[in-house]
All heavy atoms as atom14 arrays in JSON, in Angstrom:
{
  "sequence": "MRALVAAAIGLAPVLLFILLVSVVDLPPDGPTSPKPLLTADPGPKK",
  "atom14_mask": [
    [1, 1, 1, 1, 1, 1, 1, 1, 0, 0, 0, 0, 0, 0],
    [1, 1, 1, 1, 1, 1, 1, 1, 1, 1, 1, 0, 0, 0],
    [1, 1, 1, 1, 1, 0, 0, 0, 0, 0, 0, 0, 0, 0],
    [1, 1, 1, 1, 1, 1, 1, 1, 0, 0, 0, 0, 0, 0],
    [1, 1, 1, 1, 1, 1, 1, 0, 0, 0, 0, 0, 0, 0],
    [1, 1, 1, 1, 1, 0, 0, 0, 0, 0, 0, 0, 0, 0],
    [1, 1, 1, 1, 1, 0, 0, 0, 0, 0, 0, 0, 0, 0],
    [1, 1, 1, 1, 1, 0, 0, 0, 0, 0, 0, 0, 0, 0],
    [1, 1, 1, 1, 1, 1, 1, 1, 0, 0, 0, 0, 0, 0],
    [1, 1, 1, 1, 0, 0, 0, 0, 0, 0, 0, 0, 0, 0],
    [1, 1, 1, 1, 1, 1, 1, 1, 0, 0, 0, 0, 0, 0],
    [1, 1, 1, 1, 1, 0, 0, 0, 0, 0, 0, 0, 0, 0],
    [1, 1, 1, 1, 1, 1, 1, 0, 0, 0, 0, 0, 0, 0],
    [1, 1, 1, 1, 1, 1, 1, 0, 0, 0, 0, 0, 0, 0],
    [1, 1, 1, 1, 1, 1, 1, 1, 0, 0, 0, 0, 0, 0],
    [1, 1, 1, 1, 1, 1, 1, 1, 0, 0, 0, 0, 0, 0],
    [1, 1, 1, 1, 1, 1, 1, 1, 1, 1, 1, 0, 0, 0],
    [1, 1, 1, 1, 1, 1, 1, 1, 0, 0, 0, 0, 0, 0],
    [1, 1, 1, 1, 1, 1, 1, 1, 0, 0, 0, 0, 0, 0],
    [1, 1, 1, 1, 1, 1, 1, 1, 0, 0, 0, 0, 0, 0],
    [1, 1, 1, 1, 1, 1, 1, 0, 0, 0, 0, 0, 0, 0],
    [1, 1, 1, 1, 1, 1, 0, 0, 0, 0, 0, 0, 0, 0],
    [1, 1, 1, 1, 1, 1, 1, 0, 0, 0, 0, 0, 0, 0],
    [1, 1, 1, 1, 1, 1, 1, 0, 0, 0, 0, 0, 0, 0],
    [1, 1, 1, 1, 1, 1, 1, 1, 0, 0, 0, 0, 0, 0],
    [1, 1, 1, 1, 1, 1, 1, 1, 0, 0, 0, 0, 0, 0],
    [1, 1, 1, 1, 1, 1, 1, 0, 0, 0, 0, 0, 0, 0],
    [1, 1, 1, 1, 1, 1, 1, 0, 0, 0, 0, 0, 0, 0],
    [1, 1, 1, 1, 1, 1, 1, 1, 0, 0, 0, 0, 0, 0],
    [1, 1, 1, 1, 0, 0, 0, 0, 0, 0, 0, 0, 0, 0],
    [1, 1, 1, 1, 1, 1, 1, 0, 0, 0, 0, 0, 0, 0],
    [1, 1, 1, 1, 1, 1, 1, 0, 0, 0, 0, 0, 0, 0],
    [1, 1, 1, 1, 1, 1, 0, 0, 0, 0, 0, 0, 0, 0],
    [1, 1, 1, 1, 1, 1, 1, 0, 0, 0, 0, 0, 0, 0],
    [1, 1, 1, 1, 1, 1, 1, 1, 1, 0, 0, 0, 0, 0],
    [1, 1, 1, 1, 1, 1, 1, 0, 0, 0, 0, 0, 0, 0],
    [1, 1, 1, 1, 1, 1, 1, 1, 0, 0, 0, 0, 0, 0],
    [1, 1, 1, 1, 1, 1, 1, 1, 0, 0, 0, 0, 0, 0],
    [1, 1, 1, 1, 1, 1, 1, 0, 0, 0, 0, 0, 0, 0],
    [1, 1, 1, 1, 1, 0, 0, 0, 0, 0, 0, 0, 0, 0],
    [1, 1, 1, 1, 1, 1, 1, 1, 0, 0, 0, 0, 0, 0],
    [1, 1, 1, 1, 1, 1, 1, 0, 0, 0, 0, 0, 0, 0],
    [1, 1, 1, 1, 0, 0, 0, 0, 0, 0, 0, 0, 0, 0],
    [1, 1, 1, 1, 1, 1, 1, 0, 0, 0, 0, 0, 0, 0],
    [1, 1, 1, 1, 1, 1, 1, 1, 1, 0, 0, 0, 0, 0],
    [1, 1, 1, 1, 1, 1, 1, 1, 1, 0, 0, 0, 0, 0]
  ],
  "atom14_positions": [
    [[28.16, 12.88, -7.97], [28.25, 11.5, -7.52], [27.9, 11.37, -6.04], [27.23, 10.43, -5.64], [29.68, 11.0, -7.79], [29.86, 9.53, -7.58], [28.9, 8.64, -8.79], [29.3, 6.99, -8.38], [0.0, 0.0, 0.0], [0.0, 0.0, 0.0], [0.0, 0.0, 0.0], [0.0, 0.0, 0.0], [0.0, 0.0, 0.0], [0.0, 0.0, 0.0]],
    [[28.37, 12.34, -5.25], [28.05, 12.31, -3.82], [26.55, 12.44, -3.59], [26.0, 11.85, -2.66], [28.76, 13.44, -3.1], [30.25, 13.25, -2.98], [30.84, 14.38, -2.19], [32.29, 14.4, -2.3], [33.05, 15.33, -1.8], [32.52, 16.35, -1.16], [34.35, 15.27, -1.93], [0.0, 0.0, 0.0], [0.0, 0.0, 0.0], [0.0, 0.0, 0.0]],
    [[25.89, 13.23, -4.44], [24.45, 13.41, -4.29], [23.71, 12.1, -4.55], [22.73, 11.79, -3.88], [23.95, 14.5, -5.25], [0.0, 0.0, 0.0], [0.0, 0.0, 0.0], [0.0, 0.0, 0.0], [0.0, 0.0, 0.0], [0.0, 0.0, 0.0], [0.0, 0.0, 0.0], [0.0, 0.0, 0.0], [0.0, 0.0, 0.0], [0.0, 0.0, 0.0]],
    [[24.16, 11.33, -5.52], [23.53, 10.04, -5.81], [23.71, 9.06, -4.65], [22.78, 8.34, -4.29], [24.1, 9.45, -7.1], [23.74, 10.17, -8.39], [24.47, 9.53, -9.56], [22.25, 10.16, -8.61], [0.0, 0.0, 0.0], [0.0, 0.0, 0.0], [0.0, 0.0, 0.0], [0.0, 0.0, 0.0], [0.0, 0.0, 0.0], [0.0, 0.0, 0.0]],
    [[24.89, 9.06, -4.06], [25.14, 8.17, -2.93], [24.29, 8.59, -1.74], [23.7, 7.75, -1.06], [26.64, 8.18, -2.57], [26.89, 7.42, -1.29], [27.46, 7.59, -3.71], [0.0, 0.0, 0.0], [0.0, 0.0, 0.0], [0.0, 0.0, 0.0], [0.0, 0.0, 0.0], [0.0, 0.0, 0.0], [0.0, 0.0, 0.0], [0.0, 0.0, 0.0]],
    [[24.2, 9.9, -1.5], [23.39, 10.39, -0.39], [21.91, 10.07, -0.61], [21.2, 9.69, 0.33], [23.58, 11.9, -0.23], [0.0, 0.0, 0.0], [0.0, 0.0, 0.0], [0.0, 0.0, 0.0], [0.0, 0.0, 0.0], [0.0, 0.0, 0.0], [0.0, 0.0, 0.0], [0.0, 0.0, 0.0], [0.0, 0.0, 0.0], [0.0, 0.0, 0.0]],
    [[21.44, 10.2, -1.84], [20.04, 9.87, -2.13], [19.78, 8.39, -1.94], [18.75, 7.98, -1.41], [19.71, 10.3, -3.55], [0.0, 0.0, 0.0], [0.0, 0.0, 0.0], [0.0, 0.0, 0.0], [0.0, 0.0, 0.0], [0.0, 0.0, 0.0], [0.0, 0.0, 0.0], [0.0, 0.0, 0.0], [0.0, 0.0, 0.0], [0.0, 0.0, 0.0]],
    [[20.72, 7.55, -2.37], [20.56, 6.1, -2.21], [20.54, 5.72, -0.73], [19.73, 4.89, -0.3], [21.68, 5.37, -2.94], [0.0, 0.0, 0.0], [0.0, 0.0, 0.0], [0.0, 0.0, 0.0], [0.0, 0.0, 0.0], [0.0, 0.0, 0.0], [0.0, 0.0, 0.0], [0.0, 0.0, 0.0], [0.0, 0.0, 0.0], [0.0, 0.0, 0.0]],
    [[21.41, 6.35, 0.06], [21.45, 6.06, 1.5], [20.17, 6.55, 2.16], [19.62, 5.89, 3.04], [22.7, 6.7, 2.14], [23.95, 5.99, 1.65], [22.61, 6.66, 3.65], [25.24, 6.65, 2.06], [0.0, 0.0, 0.0], [0.0, 0.0, 0.0], [0.0, 0.0, 0.0], [0.0, 0.0, 0.0], [0.0, 0.0, 0.0], [0.0, 0.0, 0.0]],
    [[19.65, 7.68, 1.73], [18.43, 8.22, 2.31], [17.2, 7.42, 1.94], [16.26, 7.3, 2.73], [0.0, 0.0, 0.0], [0.0, 0.0, 0.0], [0.0, 0.0, 0.0], [0.0, 0.0, 0.0], [0.0, 0.0, 0.0], [0.0, 0.0, 0.0], [0.0, 0.0, 0.0], [0.0, 0.0, 0.0], [0.0, 0.0, 0.0], [0.0, 0.0, 0.0]],
    [[17.16, 6.85, 0.74], [15.99, 6.1, 0.29], [16.01, 4.65, 0.73], [14.98, 3.99, 0.7], [15.88, 6.17, -1.23], [15.43, 7.52, -1.79], [15.42, 7.46, -3.3], [14.06, 7.91, -1.28], [0.0, 0.0, 0.0], [0.0, 0.0, 0.0], [0.0, 0.0, 0.0], [0.0, 0.0, 0.0], [0.0, 0.0, 0.0], [0.0, 0.0, 0.0]],
    [[17.14, 4.13, 1.13], [17.24, 2.71, 1.5], [16.29, 2.34, 2.64], [15.58, 1.33, 2.52], [18.69, 2.37, 1.84], [0.0, 0.0, 0.0], [0.0, 0.0, 0.0], [0.0, 0.0, 0.0], [0.0, 0.0, 0.0], [0.0, 0.0, 0.0], [0.0, 0.0, 0.0], [0.0, 0.0, 0.0], [0.0, 0.0, 0.0], [0.0, 0.0, 0.0]],
    [[16.22, 3.09, 3.74], [15.28, 2.71, 4.81], [13.82, 2.75, 4.36], [13.01, 1.91, 4.76], [15.52, 3.73, 5.92], [16.84, 4.32, 5.63], [17.04, 4.21, 4.16], [0.0, 0.0, 0.0], [0.0, 0.0, 0.0], [0.0, 0.0, 0.0], [0.0, 0.0, 0.0], [0.0, 0.0, 0.0], [0.0, 0.0, 0.0], [0.0, 0.0, 0.0]],
    [[13.48, 3.71, 3.52], [12.11, 3.82, 3.03], [11.76, 2.6, 2.18], [10.7, 2.0, 2.33], [11.93, 5.13, 2.23], [10.55, 5.19, 1.61], [12.18, 6.33, 3.12], [0.0, 0.0, 0.0], [0.0, 0.0, 0.0], [0.0, 0.0, 0.0], [0.0, 0.0, 0.0], [0.0, 0.0, 0.0], [0.0, 0.0, 0.0], [0.0, 0.0, 0.0]],
    [[12.65, 2.23, 1.28], [12.4, 1.08, 0.43], [12.35, -0.22, 1.24], [11.52, -1.09, 0.97], [13.48, 0.98, -0.65], [13.48, 2.12, -1.66], [14.66, 2.0, -2.61], [12.18, 2.18, -2.43], [0.0, 0.0, 0.0], [0.0, 0.0, 0.0], [0.0, 0.0, 0.0], [0.0, 0.0, 0.0], [0.0, 0.0, 0.0], [0.0, 0.0, 0.0]],
    [[13.18, -0.34, 2.25], [13.14, -1.53, 3.1], [11.83, -1.6, 3.89], [11.26, -2.67, 4.05], [14.33, -1.53, 4.06], [15.68, -1.84, 3.42], [16.79, -1.68, 4.44], [15.69, -3.23, 2.82], [0.0, 0.0, 0.0], [0.0, 0.0, 0.0], [0.0, 0.0, 0.0], [0.0, 0.0, 0.0], [0.0, 0.0, 0.0], [0.0, 0.0, 0.0]],
    [[11.35, -0.45, 4.35], [10.08, -0.42, 5.08], [8.92, -0.82, 4.17], [8.06, -1.61, 4.56], [9.84, 0.97, 5.67], [8.52, 1.1, 6.36], [8.33, 0.51, 7.61], [7.47, 1.78, 5.78], [7.11, 0.62, 8.26], [6.25, 1.89, 6.42], [6.07, 1.31, 7.66], [0.0, 0.0, 0.0], [0.0, 0.0, 0.0], [0.0, 0.0, 0.0]],
    [[8.9, -0.31, 2.96], [7.84, -0.66, 2.01], [7.9, -2.15, 1.69], [6.86, -2.82, 1.63], [7.97, 0.19, 0.73], [7.65, 1.64, 1.05], [7.05, -0.33, -0.37], [7.92, 2.6, -0.08], [0.0, 0.0, 0.0], [0.0, 0.0, 0.0], [0.0, 0.0, 0.0], [0.0, 0.0, 0.0], [0.0, 0.0, 0.0], [0.0, 0.0, 0.0]],
    [[9.07, -2.68, 1.51], [9.23, -4.11, 1.24], [8.76, -4.93, 2.43], [8.06, -5.94, 2.26], [10.7, -4.42, 0.92], [11.01, -5.87, 0.59], [10.32, -6.29, -0.69], [12.5, -6.08, 0.47], [0.0, 0.0, 0.0], [0.0, 0.0, 0.0], [0.0, 0.0, 0.0], [0.0, 0.0, 0.0], [0.0, 0.0, 0.0], [0.0, 0.0, 0.0]],
    [[9.1, -4.52, 3.63], [8.68, -5.23, 4.84], [7.16, -5.23, 4.98], [6.55, -6.27, 5.26], [9.32, -4.6, 6.07], [8.91, -5.19, 7.42], [9.46, -6.6, 7.55], [9.41, -4.32, 8.56], [0.0, 0.0, 0.0], [0.0, 0.0, 0.0], [0.0, 0.0, 0.0], [0.0, 0.0, 0.0], [0.0, 0.0, 0.0], [0.0, 0.0, 0.0]],
    [[6.53, -4.09, 4.76], [5.08, -4.0, 4.87], [4.39, -4.87, 3.82], [3.4, -5.53, 4.09], [4.62, -2.53, 4.76], [3.12, -2.42, 4.6], [5.07, -1.75, 5.97], [0.0, 0.0, 0.0], [0.0, 0.0, 0.0], [0.0, 0.0, 0.0], [0.0, 0.0, 0.0], [0.0, 0.0, 0.0], [0.0, 0.0, 0.0], [0.0, 0.0, 0.0]],
    [[4.94, -4.91, 2.61], [4.31, -5.71, 1.56], [4.5, -7.21, 1.81], [3.64, -8.01, 1.45], [4.87, -5.33, 0.2], [6.24, -5.65, 0.13], [0.0, 0.0, 0.0], [0.0, 0.0, 0.0], [0.0, 0.0, 0.0], [0.0, 0.0, 0.0], [0.0, 0.0, 0.0], [0.0, 0.0, 0.0], [0.0, 0.0, 0.0], [0.0, 0.0, 0.0]],
    [[5.59, -7.6, 2.45], [5.83, -9.02, 2.71], [5.01, -9.5, 3.9], [4.43, -10.59, 3.86], [7.34, -9.27, 2.94], [7.59, -10.66, 3.49], [8.11, -9.07, 1.65], [0.0, 0.0, 0.0], [0.0, 0.0, 0.0], [0.0, 0.0, 0.0], [0.0, 0.0, 0.0], [0.0, 0.0, 0.0], [0.0, 0.0, 0.0], [0.0, 0.0, 0.0]],
    [[4.91, -8.7, 4.97], [4.21, -9.12, 6.18], [2.71, -9.2, 5.93], [2.06, -10.14, 6.37], [4.53, -8.15, 7.34], [3.64, -8.43, 8.54], [5.99, -8.26, 7.71], [0.0, 0.0, 0.0], [0.0, 0.0, 0.0], [0.0, 0.0, 0.0], [0.0, 0.0, 0.0], [0.0, 0.0, 0.0], [0.0, 0.0, 0.0], [0.0, 0.0, 0.0]],
    [[2.13, -8.25, 5.18], [0.71, -8.26, 4.81], [-0.18, -8.42, 6.04], [-0.84, -9.44, 6.23], [0.44, -9.35, 3.79], [-0.9, -9.17, 3.1], [-1.36, -8.02, 3.01], [-1.46, -10.17, 2.63], [0.0, 0.0, 0.0], [0.0, 0.0, 0.0], [0.0, 0.0, 0.0], [0.0, 0.0, 0.0], [0.0, 0.0, 0.0], [0.0, 0.0, 0.0]],
    [[-0.2, -7.42, 6.91], [-0.98, -7.45, 8.14], [-2.48, -7.44, 7.83], [-2.92, -6.78, 6.9], [-0.62, -6.23, 9.0], [0.81, -6.17, 9.49], [1.08, -4.84, 10.17], [1.09, -7.3, 10.45], [0.0, 0.0, 0.0], [0.0, 0.0, 0.0], [0.0, 0.0, 0.0], [0.0, 0.0, 0.0], [0.0, 0.0, 0.0], [0.0, 0.0, 0.0]],
    [[-3.27, -8.17, 8.61], [-4.72, -8.14, 8.4], [-5.29, -6.8, 8.83], [-4.73, -6.12, 9.7], [-5.24, -9.27, 9.29], [-4.21, -9.4, 10.34], [-2.89, -9.06, 9.7], [0.0, 0.0, 0.0], [0.0, 0.0, 0.0], [0.0, 0.0, 0.0], [0.0, 0.0, 0.0], [0.0, 0.0, 0.0], [0.0, 0.0, 0.0], [0.0, 0.0, 0.0]],
    [[-6.41, -6.38, 8.25], [-6.99, -5.09, 8.63], [-7.56, -5.14, 10.04], [-8.0, -6.19, 10.52], [-8.1, -4.88, 7.6], [-8.43, -6.24, 7.1], [-7.15, -7.03, 7.19], [0.0, 0.0, 0.0], [0.0, 0.0, 0.0], [0.0, 0.0, 0.0], [0.0, 0.0, 0.0], [0.0, 0.0, 0.0], [0.0, 0.0, 0.0], [0.0, 0.0, 0.0]],
    [[-7.55, -4.0, 10.71], [-8.11, -3.9, 12.06], [-9.62, -3.76, 11.97], [-10.15, -3.05, 11.11], [-7.53, -2.7, 12.8], [-6.06, -2.87, 13.09], [-5.61, -4.03, 13.16], [-5.36, -1.86, 13.25], [0.0, 0.0, 0.0], [0.0, 0.0, 0.0], [0.0, 0.0, 0.0], [0.0, 0.0, 0.0], [0.0, 0.0, 0.0], [0.0, 0.0, 0.0]],
    [[-10.33, -4.39, 12.86], [-11.77, -4.25, 12.94], [-12.49, -5.21, 12.0], [-11.88, -5.97, 11.25], [0.0, 0.0, 0.0], [0.0, 0.0, 0.0], [0.0, 0.0, 0.0], [0.0, 0.0, 0.0], [0.0, 0.0, 0.0], [0.0, 0.0, 0.0], [0.0, 0.0, 0.0], [0.0, 0.0, 0.0], [0.0, 0.0, 0.0], [0.0, 0.0, 0.0]],
    [[-13.82, -5.15, 12.04], [-14.61, -6.06, 11.21], [-14.57, -5.66, 9.75], [-14.39, -4.48, 9.42], [-16.02, -5.91, 11.77], [-16.04, -4.54, 12.36], [-14.65, -4.29, 12.88], [0.0, 0.0, 0.0], [0.0, 0.0, 0.0], [0.0, 0.0, 0.0], [0.0, 0.0, 0.0], [0.0, 0.0, 0.0], [0.0, 0.0, 0.0], [0.0, 0.0, 0.0]],
    [[-14.71, -6.62, 8.88], [-14.79, -6.36, 7.44], [-16.13, -6.84, 6.92], [-16.75, -7.73, 7.49], [-13.66, -7.09, 6.69], [-13.76, -8.48, 6.96], [-12.3, -6.59, 7.11], [0.0, 0.0, 0.0], [0.0, 0.0, 0.0], [0.0, 0.0, 0.0], [0.0, 0.0, 0.0], [0.0, 0.0, 0.0], [0.0, 0.0, 0.0], [0.0, 0.0, 0.0]],
    [[-16.57, -6.25, 5.85], [-17.87, -6.58, 5.27], [-17.73, -7.77, 4.33], [-16.79, -7.85, 3.54], [-18.41, -5.38, 4.49], [-19.59, -5.74, 3.81], [0.0, 0.0, 0.0], [0.0, 0.0, 0.0], [0.0, 0.0, 0.0], [0.0, 0.0, 0.0], [0.0, 0.0, 0.0], [0.0, 0.0, 0.0], [0.0, 0.0, 0.0], [0.0, 0.0, 0.0]],
    [[-18.68, -8.72, 4.37], [-18.62, -9.84, 3.44], [-19.04, -9.44, 2.02], [-18.75, -10.16, 1.08], [-19.6, -10.86, 4.03], [-20.56, -10.03, 4.82], [-19.77, -8.85, 5.33], [0.0, 0.0, 0.0], [0.0, 0.0, 0.0], [0.0, 0.0, 0.0], [0.0, 0.0, 0.0], [0.0, 0.0, 0.0], [0.0, 0.0, 0.0], [0.0, 0.0, 0.0]],
    [[-19.72, -8.29, 1.88], [-20.17, -7.85, 0.55], [-19.0, -7.22, -0.2], [-18.24, -6.43, 0.36], [-21.29, -6.83, 0.68], [-22.55, -7.38, 1.28], [-23.63, -6.3, 1.34], [-24.9, -6.83, 1.95], [-25.94, -5.79, 2.04], [0.0, 0.0, 0.0], [0.0, 0.0, 0.0], [0.0, 0.0, 0.0], [0.0, 0.0, 0.0], [0.0, 0.0, 0.0]],
    [[-18.85, -7.55, -1.48], [-17.77, -6.93, -2.26], [-18.08, -5.46, -2.55], [-19.25, -5.06, -2.65], [-17.75, -7.75, -3.55], [-19.12, -8.29, -3.67], [-19.61, -8.51, -2.27], [0.0, 0.0, 0.0], [0.0, 0.0, 0.0], [0.0, 0.0, 0.0], [0.0, 0.0, 0.0], [0.0, 0.0, 0.0], [0.0, 0.0, 0.0], [0.0, 0.0, 0.0]],
    [[-17.05, -4.66, -2.65], [-17.24, -3.26, -2.97], [-17.46, -3.08, -4.47], [-16.86, -3.8, -5.28], [-16.0, -2.46, -2.54], [-15.71, -2.44, -1.06], [-14.39, -1.71, -0.81], [-16.81, -1.76, -0.3], [0.0, 0.0, 0.0], [0.0, 0.0, 0.0], [0.0, 0.0, 0.0], [0.0, 0.0, 0.0], [0.0, 0.0, 0.0], [0.0, 0.0, 0.0]],
    [[-18.31, -2.17, -4.82], [-18.54, -1.88, -6.23], [-17.41, -1.01, -6.75], [-17.02, -0.03, -6.12], [-19.88, -1.18, -6.42], [-21.12, -1.98, -6.05], [-22.36, -1.13, -6.18], [-21.24, -3.21, -6.93], [0.0, 0.0, 0.0], [0.0, 0.0, 0.0], [0.0, 0.0, 0.0], [0.0, 0.0, 0.0], [0.0, 0.0, 0.0], [0.0, 0.0, 0.0]],
    [[-16.89, -1.35, -7.91], [-15.8, -0.56, -8.48], [-16.3, 0.36, -9.58], [-15.55, 1.15, -10.11], [-14.71, -1.48, -9.04], [-15.3, -2.35, -10.0], [-14.08, -2.3, -7.93], [0.0, 0.0, 0.0], [0.0, 0.0, 0.0], [0.0, 0.0, 0.0], [0.0, 0.0, 0.0], [0.0, 0.0, 0.0], [0.0, 0.0, 0.0], [0.0, 0.0, 0.0]],
    [[-17.57, 0.25, -9.96], [-18.13, 1.13, -10.98], [-19.53, 1.56, -10.54], [-20.16, 0.91, -9.72], [-18.19, 0.4, -12.32], [0.0, 0.0, 0.0], [0.0, 0.0, 0.0], [0.0, 0.0, 0.0], [0.0, 0.0, 0.0], [0.0, 0.0, 0.0], [0.0, 0.0, 0.0], [0.0, 0.0, 0.0], [0.0, 0.0, 0.0], [0.0, 0.0, 0.0]],
    [[-20.0, 2.64, -11.11], [-21.34, 3.13, -10.8], [-22.36, 2.19, -11.43], [-22.38, 2.03, -12.65], [-21.49, 4.55, -11.35], [-22.82, 5.16, -10.95], [-23.53, 4.56, -10.12], [-23.15, 6.24, -11.47], [0.0, 0.0, 0.0], [0.0, 0.0, 0.0], [0.0, 0.0, 0.0], [0.0, 0.0, 0.0], [0.0, 0.0, 0.0], [0.0, 0.0, 0.0]],
    [[-23.22, 1.54, -10.62], [-24.18, 0.6, -11.19], [-25.3, 1.28, -11.96], [-26.06, 0.62, -12.67], [-24.71, -0.14, -9.98], [-24.55, 0.82, -8.86], [-23.31, 1.62, -9.18], [0.0, 0.0, 0.0], [0.0, 0.0, 0.0], [0.0, 0.0, 0.0], [0.0, 0.0, 0.0], [0.0, 0.0, 0.0], [0.0, 0.0, 0.0], [0.0, 0.0, 0.0]],
    [[-25.46, 2.6, -11.84], [-26.52, 3.3, -12.54], [-27.79, 3.34, -11.71], [-27.85, 2.79, -10.61], [0.0, 0.0, 0.0], [0.0, 0.0, 0.0], [0.0, 0.0, 0.0], [0.0, 0.0, 0.0], [0.0, 0.0, 0.0], [0.0, 0.0, 0.0], [0.0, 0.0, 0.0], [0.0, 0.0, 0.0], [0.0, 0.0, 0.0], [0.0, 0.0, 0.0]],
    [[-28.8, 3.96, -12.24], [-30.05, 4.07, -11.48], [-30.75, 2.72, -11.36], [-30.68, 1.88, -12.26], [-30.89, 5.05, -12.31], [-30.33, 4.97, -13.67], [-28.88, 4.65, -13.53], [0.0, 0.0, 0.0], [0.0, 0.0, 0.0], [0.0, 0.0, 0.0], [0.0, 0.0, 0.0], [0.0, 0.0, 0.0], [0.0, 0.0, 0.0], [0.0, 0.0, 0.0]],
    [[-31.42, 2.53, -10.23], [-32.16, 1.29, -10.03], [-33.48, 1.35, -10.81], [-34.14, 2.36, -10.82], [-32.43, 1.05, -8.54], [-31.17, 0.81, -7.76], [-31.46, 0.41, -6.33], [-30.16, 0.1, -5.62], [-30.38, -0.41, -4.28], [0.0, 0.0, 0.0], [0.0, 0.0, 0.0], [0.0, 0.0, 0.0], [0.0, 0.0, 0.0], [0.0, 0.0, 0.0]],
    [[-33.8, 0.25, -11.45], [-35.04, 0.2, -12.26], [-36.15, -0.45, -11.53], [-35.99, -1.3, -10.72], [-34.77, -0.54, -13.56], [-33.76, 0.18, -14.42], [-33.51, -0.56, -15.71], [-32.49, 0.18, -16.54], [-32.19, -0.5, -17.78], [0.0, 0.0, 0.0], [0.0, 0.0, 0.0], [0.0, 0.0, 0.0], [0.0, 0.0, 0.0], [0.0, 0.0, 0.0]]
  ]
}
C-alpha cells in the first residue's frame, strides 16, 4: 500500500506538467511551412 501511495505522489507532478502543457498549447518556435506534410509515400513521379 505504501508503494502505491509513493508512486502516486511521484507521478502527480509529471501528470500535472503534461496536463499544463496540453492546456497551454504553446505555438512552435520559428517559421512554419504553409505546405502540408505528407503522411504517406506518394510513390514515384510519373
